[in-house]
N, CA, C and O atoms as a GROMACS GRO file, in nm:
protein
  496
    1UNK      N    1  -4.592   2.797   7.252
    1UNK     CA    2  -4.579   2.744   7.140
    1UNK      C    3  -4.454   2.756   7.050
    1UNK      O    4  -4.362   2.828   7.088
    2UNK      N    5  -4.443   2.675   6.905
    2UNK     CA    6  -4.292   2.669   6.865
    2UNK      C    7  -4.289   2.777   6.816
    2UNK      O    8  -4.394   2.820   6.769
    3UNK      N    9  -4.134   2.883   6.808
    3UNK     CA   10  -4.127   2.948   6.706
    3UNK      C   11  -4.059   2.902   6.614
    3UNK      O   12  -3.963   2.836   6.653
    4UNK      N   13  -4.073   2.914   6.492
    4UNK     CA   14  -4.045   2.819   6.374
    4UNK      C   15  -3.887   2.828   6.316
    4UNK      O   16  -3.819   2.734   6.273
    5UNK      N   17  -3.845   2.981   6.330
    5UNK     CA   18  -3.723   3.039   6.392
    5UNK      C   19  -3.612   2.966   6.442
    5UNK      O   20  -3.502   2.942   6.390
    6UNK      N   21  -3.658   2.937   6.547
    6UNK     CA   22  -3.554   2.895   6.674
    6UNK      C   23  -3.559   2.715   6.631
    6UNK      O   24  -3.448   2.664   6.624
    7UNK      N   25  -3.673   2.629   6.605
    7UNK     CA   26  -3.661   2.544   6.561
    7UNK      C   27  -3.584   2.517   6.422
    7UNK      O   28  -3.508   2.424   6.395
    8UNK      N   29  -3.624   2.618   6.346
    8UNK     CA   30  -3.534   2.587   6.185
    8UNK      C   31  -3.368   2.586   6.228
    8UNK      O   32  -3.274   2.523   6.179
    9UNK      N   33  -3.371   2.659   6.312
    9UNK     CA   34  -3.148   2.698   6.358
    9UNK      C   35  -3.152   2.569   6.407
    9UNK      O   36  -3.074   2.497   6.345
   10UNK      N   37  -3.231   2.496   6.518
   10UNK     CA   38  -3.160   2.406   6.606
   10UNK      C   39  -3.173   2.272   6.473
   10UNK      O   40  -3.065   2.214   6.459
   11UNK      N   41  -3.285   2.222   6.382
   11UNK     CA   42  -3.231   2.150   6.308
   11UNK      C   43  -3.187   2.141   6.197
   11UNK      O   44  -3.207   2.037   6.134
   12UNK      N   45  -3.099   2.271   6.129
   12UNK     CA   46  -2.989   2.310   6.067
   12UNK      C   47  -2.867   2.261   6.168
   12UNK      O   48  -2.772   2.190   6.134
   13UNK      N   49  -2.891   2.312   6.292
   13UNK     CA   50  -2.739   2.314   6.358
   13UNK      C   51  -2.723   2.142   6.383
   13UNK      O   52  -2.619   2.084   6.352
   14UNK      N   53  -2.823   2.080   6.434
   14UNK     CA   54  -2.806   1.930   6.450
   14UNK      C   55  -2.796   1.826   6.325
   14UNK      O   56  -2.764   1.708   6.330
   15UNK      N   57  -2.832   1.904   6.209
   15UNK     CA   58  -2.838   1.818   6.142
   15UNK      C   59  -2.675   1.836   6.087
   15UNK      O   60  -2.609   1.735   6.064
   16UNK      N   61  -2.635   1.929   6.074
   16UNK     CA   62  -2.445   1.965   6.031
   16UNK      C   63  -2.374   1.925   6.163
   16UNK      O   64  -2.251   1.918   6.155
   17UNK      N   65  -2.427   1.901   6.276
   17UNK     CA   66  -2.339   1.836   6.329
   17UNK      C   67  -2.326   1.693   6.371
   17UNK      O   68  -2.237   1.645   6.441
   18UNK      N   69  -2.434   1.629   6.314
   18UNK     CA   70  -2.446   1.455   6.292
   18UNK      C   71  -2.336   1.443   6.175
   18UNK      O   72  -2.250   1.355   6.181
   19UNK      N   73  -2.343   1.540   6.063
   19UNK     CA   74  -2.260   1.436   5.963
   19UNK      C   75  -2.150   1.493   6.012
   19UNK      O   76  -2.057   1.413   6.001
   20UNK      N   77  -2.114   1.602   6.066
   20UNK     CA   78  -1.936   1.648   6.070
   20UNK      C   79  -1.914   1.558   6.202
   20UNK      O   80  -1.792   1.557   6.224
   21UNK      N   81  -1.976   1.488   6.291
   21UNK     CA   82  -1.912   1.459   6.413
   21UNK      C   83  -1.867   1.286   6.337
   21UNK      O   84  -1.762   1.223   6.353
   22UNK      N   85  -2.001   1.245   6.245
   22UNK     CA   86  -1.989   1.113   6.214
   22UNK      C   87  -1.875   1.088   6.087
   22UNK      O   88  -1.817   0.984   6.055
   23UNK      N   89  -1.868   1.213   6.034
   23UNK     CA   90  -1.731   1.200   5.943
   23UNK      C   91  -1.577   1.167   6.020
   23UNK      O   92  -1.490   1.085   5.991
   24UNK      N   93  -1.590   1.308   6.169
   24UNK     CA   94  -1.475   1.282   6.279
   24UNK      C   95  -1.464   1.160   6.316
   24UNK      O   96  -1.366   1.088   6.298
   25UNK      N   97  -1.558   1.135   6.366
   25UNK     CA   98  -1.543   1.001   6.483
   25UNK      C   99  -1.512   0.908   6.371
   25UNK      O  100  -1.400   0.869   6.404
   26UNK      N  101  -1.546   0.838   6.237
   26UNK     CA  102  -1.495   0.748   6.170
   26UNK      C  103  -1.348   0.767   6.113
   26UNK      O  104  -1.283   0.664   6.093
   27UNK      N  105  -1.287   0.893   6.086
   27UNK     CA  106  -1.168   0.905   6.095
   27UNK      C  107  -1.045   0.838   6.200
   27UNK      O  108  -0.923   0.824   6.186
   28UNK      N  109  -1.107   0.816   6.274
   28UNK     CA  110  -1.026   0.768   6.393
   28UNK      C  111  -1.061   0.630   6.373
   28UNK      O  112  -0.961   0.559   6.359
   29UNK      N  113  -1.204   0.549   6.366
   29UNK     CA  114  -1.192   0.423   6.347
   29UNK      C  115  -1.177   0.376   6.229
   29UNK      O  116  -1.199   0.254   6.231
   30UNK      N  117  -1.141   0.426   6.092
   30UNK     CA  118  -1.112   0.391   5.976
   30UNK      C  119  -1.015   0.477   5.955
   30UNK      O  120  -1.047   0.551   5.863
   31UNK      N  121  -0.882   0.510   6.010
   31UNK     CA  122  -0.790   0.597   5.933
   31UNK      C  123  -0.720   0.593   5.817
   31UNK      O  124  -0.665   0.679   5.748
   32UNK      N  125  -0.738   0.437   5.809
   32UNK     CA  126  -0.659   0.375   5.683
   32UNK      C  127  -0.764   0.425   5.543
   32UNK      O  128  -0.758   0.497   5.444
   33UNK      N  129  -0.845   0.345   5.601
   33UNK     CA  130  -0.984   0.428   5.456
   33UNK      C  131  -0.981   0.541   5.384
   33UNK      O  132  -0.993   0.559   5.263
   34UNK      N  133  -0.960   0.641   5.507
   34UNK     CA  134  -0.958   0.801   5.464
   34UNK      C  135  -0.844   0.809   5.412
   34UNK      O  136  -0.856   0.865   5.303
   35UNK      N  137  -0.682   0.766   5.445
   35UNK     CA  138  -0.549   0.793   5.388
   35UNK      C  139  -0.567   0.736   5.246
   35UNK      O  140  -0.553   0.827   5.164
   36UNK      N  141  -0.595   0.612   5.185
   36UNK     CA  142  -0.576   0.557   5.112
   36UNK      C  143  -0.710   0.571   4.974
   36UNK      O  144  -0.710   0.542   4.854
   37UNK      N  145  -0.808   0.629   5.064
   37UNK     CA  146  -0.950   0.675   4.955
   37UNK      C  147  -0.990   0.809   4.915
   37UNK      O  148  -1.070   0.846   4.829
   38UNK      N  149  -0.893   0.896   5.024
   38UNK     CA  150  -0.912   1.049   5.011
   38UNK      C  151  -0.802   1.130   5.045
   38UNK      O  152  -0.812   1.252   5.046
   39UNK      N  153  -0.693   1.066   5.076
   39UNK     CA  154  -0.552   1.169   5.046
   39UNK      C  155  -0.473   1.114   4.935
   39UNK      O  156  -0.417   1.004   4.929
   40UNK      N  157  -0.479   1.222   4.835
   40UNK     CA  158  -0.375   1.217   4.720
   40UNK      C  159  -0.256   1.159   4.753
   40UNK      O  160  -0.239   1.206   4.865
   41UNK      N  161  -0.187   1.108   4.737
   41UNK     CA  162  -0.043   1.064   4.730
   41UNK      C  163   0.026   1.179   4.686
   41UNK      O  164   0.146   1.156   4.701
   42UNK      N  165   0.012   1.261   4.652
   42UNK     CA  166   0.061   1.394   4.601
   42UNK      C  167   0.091   1.519   4.714
   42UNK      O  168   0.176   1.606   4.733
   43UNK      N  169  -0.035   1.469   4.775
   43UNK     CA  170  -0.058   1.575   4.916
   43UNK      C  171  -0.023   1.479   5.029
   43UNK      O  172  -0.026   1.531   5.140
   44UNK      N  173   0.000   1.382   5.025
   44UNK     CA  174   0.094   1.267   5.101
   44UNK      C  175   0.218   1.347   5.108
   44UNK      O  176   0.253   1.408   5.209
   45UNK      N  177   0.282   1.344   4.996
   45UNK     CA  178   0.420   1.386   4.979
   45UNK      C  179   0.454   1.484   5.013
   45UNK      O  180   0.574   1.504   5.029
   46UNK      N  181   0.332   1.614   5.046
   46UNK     CA  182   0.367   1.719   5.063
   46UNK      C  183   0.376   1.745   5.190
   46UNK      O  184   0.452   1.830   5.235
   47UNK      N  185   0.272   1.650   5.284
   47UNK     CA  186   0.244   1.668   5.418
   47UNK      C  187   0.404   1.619   5.483
   47UNK      O  188   0.467   1.678   5.571
   48UNK      N  189   0.447   1.491   5.408
   48UNK     CA  190   0.590   1.448   5.448
   48UNK      C  191   0.725   1.583   5.462
   48UNK      O  192   0.812   1.588   5.549
   49UNK      N  193   0.706   1.668   5.362
   49UNK     CA  194   0.781   1.775   5.325
   49UNK      C  195   0.797   1.822   5.470
   49UNK      O  196   0.909   1.808   5.520
   50UNK      N  197   0.693   1.880   5.550
   50UNK     CA  198   0.701   1.972   5.671
   50UNK      C  199   0.678   1.828   5.758
   50UNK      O  200   0.619   1.837   5.866
   51UNK      N  201   0.716   1.716   5.717
   51UNK     CA  202   0.755   1.610   5.847
   51UNK      C  203   0.606   1.579   5.949
   51UNK      O  204   0.607   1.552   6.069
   52UNK      N  205   0.463   1.594   5.842
   52UNK     CA  206   0.347   1.536   5.901
   52UNK      C  207   0.304   1.432   5.823
   52UNK      O  208   0.286   1.423   5.701
   53UNK      N  209   0.282   1.315   5.964
   53UNK     CA  210   0.248   1.151   5.874
   53UNK      C  211   0.079   1.234   5.806
   53UNK      O  212   0.020   1.341   5.821
   54UNK      N  213   0.064   1.134   5.747
   54UNK     CA  214  -0.066   1.124   5.653
   54UNK      C  215  -0.167   1.090   5.786
   54UNK      O  216  -0.263   1.164   5.806
   55UNK      N  217  -0.141   0.978   5.874
   55UNK     CA  218  -0.199   0.946   5.950
   55UNK      C  219  -0.270   1.058   6.060
   55UNK      O  220  -0.379   1.047   6.116
   56UNK      N  221  -0.169   1.170   6.070
   56UNK     CA  222  -0.165   1.237   6.220
   56UNK      C  223  -0.247   1.335   6.140
   56UNK      O  224  -0.344   1.375   6.206
   57UNK      N  225  -0.237   1.396   5.998
   57UNK     CA  226  -0.329   1.474   5.910
   57UNK      C  227  -0.488   1.438   5.956
   57UNK      O  228  -0.576   1.513   5.997
   58UNK      N  229  -0.489   1.289   5.933
   58UNK     CA  230  -0.657   1.257   5.919
   58UNK      C  231  -0.677   1.279   6.059
   58UNK      O  232  -0.774   1.350   6.085
   59UNK      N  233  -0.591   1.225   6.184
   59UNK     CA  234  -0.665   1.235   6.333
   59UNK      C  235  -0.710   1.414   6.344
   59UNK      O  236  -0.816   1.455   6.392
   60UNK      N  237  -0.595   1.501   6.284
   60UNK     CA  238  -0.610   1.611   6.323
   60UNK      C  239  -0.751   1.669   6.196
   60UNK      O  240  -0.814   1.769   6.228
   61UNK      N  241  -0.778   1.614   6.095
   61UNK     CA  242  -0.910   1.639   6.060
   61UNK      C  243  -1.018   1.608   6.102
   61UNK      O  244  -1.119   1.678   6.108
   62UNK      N  245  -0.996   1.465   6.144
   62UNK     CA  246  -1.105   1.398   6.233
   62UNK      C  247  -1.193   1.523   6.365
   62UNK      O  248  -1.311   1.557   6.372
   63UNK      N  249  -1.034   1.575   6.477
   63UNK     CA  250  -1.071   1.633   6.582
   63UNK      C  251  -1.138   1.761   6.527
   63UNK      O  252  -1.223   1.813   6.598
   64UNK      N  253  -1.098   1.836   6.367
   64UNK     CA  254  -1.136   1.957   6.344
   64UNK      C  255  -1.300   1.958   6.339
   64UNK      O  256  -1.379   2.041   6.382
   65UNK      N  257  -1.323   1.818   6.260
   65UNK     CA  258  -1.465   1.802   6.244
   65UNK      C  259  -1.563   1.772   6.386
   65UNK      O  260  -1.666   1.838   6.405
   66UNK      N  261  -1.522   1.673   6.475
   66UNK     CA  262  -1.561   1.668   6.581
   66UNK      C  263  -1.596   1.805   6.651
   66UNK      O  264  -1.706   1.825   6.702
   67UNK      N  265  -1.490   1.899   6.651
   67UNK     CA  266  -1.501   2.036   6.705
   67UNK      C  267  -1.615   2.088   6.636
   67UNK      O  268  -1.701   2.130   6.714
   68UNK      N  269  -1.644   2.098   6.512
   68UNK     CA  270  -1.744   2.171   6.422
   68UNK      C  271  -1.850   2.075   6.479
   68UNK      O  272  -1.914   2.158   6.543
   69UNK      N  273  -1.896   1.990   6.495
   69UNK     CA  274  -2.004   1.902   6.505
   69UNK      C  275  -2.053   1.978   6.660
   69UNK      O  276  -2.153   2.049   6.672
   70UNK      N  277  -1.965   1.946   6.760
   70UNK     CA  278  -1.951   2.002   6.881
   70UNK      C  279  -2.043   2.145   6.936
   70UNK      O  280  -2.126   2.162   7.025
   71UNK      N  281  -1.972   2.246   6.820
   71UNK     CA  282  -1.986   2.394   6.859
   71UNK      C  283  -2.150   2.416   6.819
   71UNK      O  284  -2.218   2.497   6.882
   72UNK      N  285  -2.209   2.332   6.704
   72UNK     CA  286  -2.314   2.343   6.613
   72UNK      C  287  -2.390   2.281   6.769
   72UNK      O  288  -2.439   2.359   6.851
   73UNK      N  289  -2.387   2.143   6.786
   73UNK     CA  290  -2.456   2.109   6.906
   73UNK      C  291  -2.537   2.191   7.004
   73UNK      O  292  -2.657   2.203   7.029
   74UNK      N  293  -2.394   2.258   7.064
   74UNK     CA  294  -2.376   2.333   7.149
   74UNK      C  295  -2.404   2.467   7.126
   74UNK      O  296  -2.389   2.530   7.230
   75UNK      N  297  -2.435   2.530   7.041
   75UNK     CA  298  -2.454   2.640   6.992
   75UNK      C  299  -2.337   2.738   6.994
   75UNK      O  300  -2.355   2.856   6.965
   76UNK      N  301  -2.233   2.696   7.023
   76UNK     CA  302  -2.127   2.809   7.049
   76UNK      C  303  -2.028   2.842   6.899
   76UNK      O  304  -2.000   2.778   6.798
   77UNK      N  305  -2.000   2.961   6.946
   77UNK     CA  306  -1.958   3.007   6.808
   77UNK      C  307  -1.991   2.929   6.658
   77UNK      O  308  -1.927   2.856   6.582
   78UNK      N  309  -2.116   2.984   6.664
   78UNK     CA  310  -2.178   2.921   6.555
   78UNK      C  311  -2.114   2.962   6.400
   78UNK      O  312  -2.031   2.905   6.330
   79UNK      N  313  -2.192   3.090   6.382
   79UNK     CA  314  -2.105   3.150   6.323
   79UNK      C  315  -1.950   3.153   6.245
   79UNK      O  316  -1.919   3.157   6.126
   80UNK      N  317  -1.862   3.148   6.385
   80UNK     CA  318  -1.742   3.122   6.321
   80UNK      C  319  -1.712   2.979   6.283
   80UNK      O  320  -1.619   2.956   6.206
   81UNK      N  321  -1.791   2.874   6.335
   81UNK     CA  322  -1.781   2.726   6.281
   81UNK      C  323  -1.800   2.680   6.138
   81UNK      O  324  -1.743   2.600   6.064
   82UNK      N  325  -1.944   2.798   6.126
   82UNK     CA  326  -1.964   2.778   5.956
   82UNK      C  327  -1.904   2.831   5.886
   82UNK      O  328  -1.902   2.782   5.773
   83UNK      N  329  -1.824   2.956   5.909
   83UNK     CA  330  -1.719   3.020   5.806
   83UNK      C  331  -1.622   2.921   5.812
   83UNK      O  332  -1.554   2.934   5.710
   84UNK      N  333  -1.567   2.797   5.901
   84UNK     CA  334  -1.482   2.719   5.869
   84UNK      C  335  -1.484   2.614   5.802
   84UNK      O  336  -1.396   2.564   5.732
   85UNK      N  337  -1.658   2.559   5.841
   85UNK     CA  338  -1.704   2.464   5.751
   85UNK      C  339  -1.741   2.508   5.624
   85UNK      O  340  -1.818   2.431   5.566
   86UNK      N  341  -1.718   2.585   5.577
   86UNK     CA  342  -1.715   2.646   5.415
   86UNK      C  343  -1.613   2.644   5.370
   86UNK      O  344  -1.601   2.595   5.258
   87UNK      N  345  -1.503   2.694   5.435
   87UNK     CA  346  -1.379   2.713   5.374
   87UNK      C  347  -1.362   2.560   5.382
   87UNK      O  348  -1.303   2.521   5.281
   88UNK      N  349  -1.394   2.456   5.472
   88UNK     CA  350  -1.303   2.352   5.487
   88UNK      C  351  -1.384   2.277   5.352
   88UNK      O  352  -1.325   2.204   5.273
   89UNK      N  353  -1.517   2.308   5.343
   89UNK     CA  354  -1.590   2.231   5.233
   89UNK      C  355  -1.538   2.256   5.103
   89UNK      O  356  -1.514   2.164   5.025
   90UNK      N  357  -1.516   2.383   5.074
   90UNK     CA  358  -1.481   2.397   4.968
   90UNK      C  359  -1.336   2.375   4.912
   90UNK      O  360  -1.302   2.342   4.798
   91UNK      N  361  -1.266   2.402   5.014
   91UNK     CA  362  -1.121   2.319   4.989
   91UNK      C  363  -1.086   2.166   4.939
   91UNK      O  364  -1.001   2.114   4.868
   92UNK      N  365  -1.224   2.117   5.030
   92UNK     CA  366  -1.211   1.946   4.940
   92UNK      C  367  -1.278   1.952   4.807
   92UNK      O  368  -1.247   1.881   4.712
   93UNK      N  369  -1.362   2.033   4.807
   93UNK     CA  370  -1.422   2.037   4.655
   93UNK      C  371  -1.312   2.067   4.555
   93UNK      O  372  -1.299   2.000   4.452
   94UNK      N  373  -1.237   2.161   4.584
   94UNK     CA  374  -1.136   2.206   4.488
   94UNK      C  375  -1.005   2.094   4.478
   94UNK      O  376  -0.933   2.071   4.381
   95UNK      N  377  -1.001   2.027   4.628
   95UNK     CA  378  -0.883   1.964   4.599
   95UNK      C  379  -0.928   1.785   4.517
   95UNK      O  380  -0.834   1.718   4.472
   96UNK      N  381  -1.051   1.739   4.509
   96UNK     CA  382  -1.120   1.655   4.450
   96UNK      C  383  -1.174   1.675   4.335
   96UNK      O  384  -1.153   1.580   4.259
   97UNK      N  385  -1.254   1.787   4.276
   97UNK     CA  386  -1.324   1.800   4.167
   97UNK      C  387  -1.460   1.784   4.213
   97UNK      O  388  -1.479   1.751   4.330
   98UNK      N  389  -1.574   1.807   4.120
   98UNK     CA  390  -1.711   1.753   4.162
   98UNK      C  391  -1.728   1.600   4.101
   98UNK      O  392  -1.703   1.562   3.986
   99UNK      N  393  -1.785   1.515   4.228
   99UNK     CA  394  -1.776   1.379   4.234
   99UNK      C  395  -1.897   1.371   4.318
   99UNK      O  396  -1.933   1.466   4.388
  100UNK      N  397  -1.970   1.243   4.311
  100UNK     CA  398  -2.098   1.150   4.376
  100UNK      C  399  -2.077   1.200   4.542
  100UNK      O  400  -2.170   1.218   4.620
  101UNK      N  401  -1.947   1.216   4.568
  101UNK     CA  402  -1.917   1.283   4.758
  101UNK      C  403  -1.953   1.417   4.737
  101UNK      O  404  -2.045   1.479   4.790
  102UNK      N  405  -1.880   1.452   4.661
  102UNK     CA  406  -1.835   1.621   4.670
  102UNK      C  407  -1.948   1.731   4.662
  102UNK      O  408  -1.953   1.850   4.690
  103UNK      N  409  -2.051   1.621   4.602
  103UNK     CA  410  -2.230   1.701   4.542
  103UNK      C  411  -2.271   1.755   4.675
  103UNK      O  412  -2.300   1.866   4.718
  104UNK      N  413  -2.261   1.595   4.738
  104UNK     CA  414  -2.318   1.617   4.897
  104UNK      C  415  -2.242   1.760   4.928
  104UNK      O  416  -2.310   1.862   4.930
  105UNK      N  417  -2.119   1.765   4.950
  105UNK     CA  418  -2.044   1.893   5.024
  105UNK      C  419  -2.140   2.030   4.999
  105UNK      O  420  -2.183   2.099   5.091
  106UNK      N  421  -2.157   2.046   4.898
  106UNK     CA  422  -2.235   2.157   4.812
  106UNK      C  423  -2.365   2.190   4.901
  106UNK      O  424  -2.402   2.297   4.949
  107UNK      N  425  -2.418   2.069   4.907
  107UNK     CA  426  -2.543   2.109   5.012
  107UNK      C  427  -2.518   2.117   5.141
  107UNK      O  428  -2.605   2.156   5.219
  108UNK      N  429  -2.399   2.083   5.181
  108UNK     CA  430  -2.334   2.121   5.344
  108UNK      C  431  -2.270   2.256   5.364
  108UNK      O  432  -2.259   2.305   5.476
  109UNK      N  433  -2.228   2.317   5.257
  109UNK     CA  434  -2.195   2.430   5.249
  109UNK      C  435  -2.340   2.519   5.241
  109UNK      O  436  -2.354   2.628   5.297
  110UNK      N  437  -2.411   2.474   5.187
  110UNK     CA  438  -2.540   2.592   5.189
  110UNK      C  439  -2.628   2.598   5.311
  110UNK      O  440  -2.716   2.681   5.330
  111UNK      N  441  -2.584   2.481   5.409
  111UNK     CA  442  -2.677   2.457   5.533
  111UNK      C  443  -2.557   2.579   5.610
  111UNK      O  444  -2.598   2.677   5.671
  112UNK      N  445  -2.428   2.554   5.594
  112UNK     CA  446  -2.322   2.645   5.657
  112UNK      C  447  -2.340   2.781   5.638
  112UNK      O  448  -2.315   2.877   5.711
  113UNK      N  449  -2.386   2.770   5.530
  113UNK     CA  450  -2.411   2.925   5.492
  113UNK      C  451  -2.546   2.990   5.525
  113UNK      O  452  -2.574   3.110   5.519
  114UNK      N  453  -2.612   2.906   5.554
  114UNK     CA  454  -2.786   2.953   5.580
  114UNK      C  455  -2.710   3.008   5.733
  114UNK      O  456  -2.705   3.126   5.770
  115UNK      N  457  -2.645   2.867   5.819
  115UNK     CA  458  -2.593   2.930   5.996
  115UNK      C  459  -2.500   3.078   5.967
  115UNK      O  460  -2.504   3.176   6.043
  116UNK      N  461  -2.445   3.072   5.884
  116UNK     CA  462  -2.328   3.217   5.879
  116UNK      C  463  -2.368   3.361   5.879
  116UNK      O  464  -2.309   3.455   5.933
  117UNK      N  465  -2.535   3.362   5.775
  117UNK     CA  466  -2.566   3.446   5.757
  117UNK      C  467  -2.740   3.464   5.804
  117UNK      O  468  -2.832   3.538   5.767
  118UNK      N  469  -2.727   3.352   5.906
  118UNK     CA  470  -2.886   3.358   6.052
  118UNK      C  471  -2.903   3.492   6.057
  118UNK      O  472  -2.807   3.557   6.018
  119UNK      N  473  -2.982   3.542   6.088
  119UNK     CA  474  -3.039   3.698   6.103
  119UNK      C  475  -3.049   3.720   6.274
  119UNK      O  476  -3.154   3.667   6.310
  120UNK      N  477  -3.000   3.762   6.353
  120UNK     CA  478  -2.994   3.754   6.470
  120UNK      C  479  -2.886   3.737   6.546
  120UNK      O  480  -2.791   3.681   6.491
  121UNK      N  481  -2.873   3.772   6.671
  121UNK     CA  482  -2.753   3.732   6.770
  121UNK      C  483  -2.787   3.645   6.881
  121UNK      O  484  -2.696   3.588   6.941
  122UNK      N  485  -2.936   3.623   6.923
  122UNK     CA  486  -2.976   3.536   7.002
  122UNK      C  487  -2.900   3.397   6.978
  122UNK      O  488  -2.845   3.342   6.883
  123UNK      N  489  -2.930   3.360   7.146
  123UNK     CA  490  -2.886   3.219   7.121
  123UNK      C  491  -3.002   3.142   7.078
  123UNK      O  492  -3.108   3.197   7.108
  124UNK      N  493  -3.014   3.036   7.019
  124UNK     CA  494  -3.128   2.943   7.031
  124UNK      C  495  -3.116   2.840   7.122
  124UNK      O  496  -3.208   2.759   7.136
   0.00000   0.00000   0.00000
């Protein structure tokens, strides 16, 4: 018989994985969109002071999101990755303020927090 805790954890991880995969892969498919629409000029200027191009930043961001997705799919370092996801999403919200996109991020933060505080050490 199904254990609802195991199934709940699986669905939570797979849902987060899907979102992070989608966003991470899209950064490689449409990097110009992410630079022009979501990387403010002040931040691009800050990156250039450290010799980091906006394109490299977007690619690094994509890799980070894909790694989050892989960890959630394969149930590896889930609590650590959930913490990273929360910090990452909070940074996005602080950087852009509340809007129609960052409201979604609040839901993702809730999902990541659920995994972060999930009871038990067993792998599901």
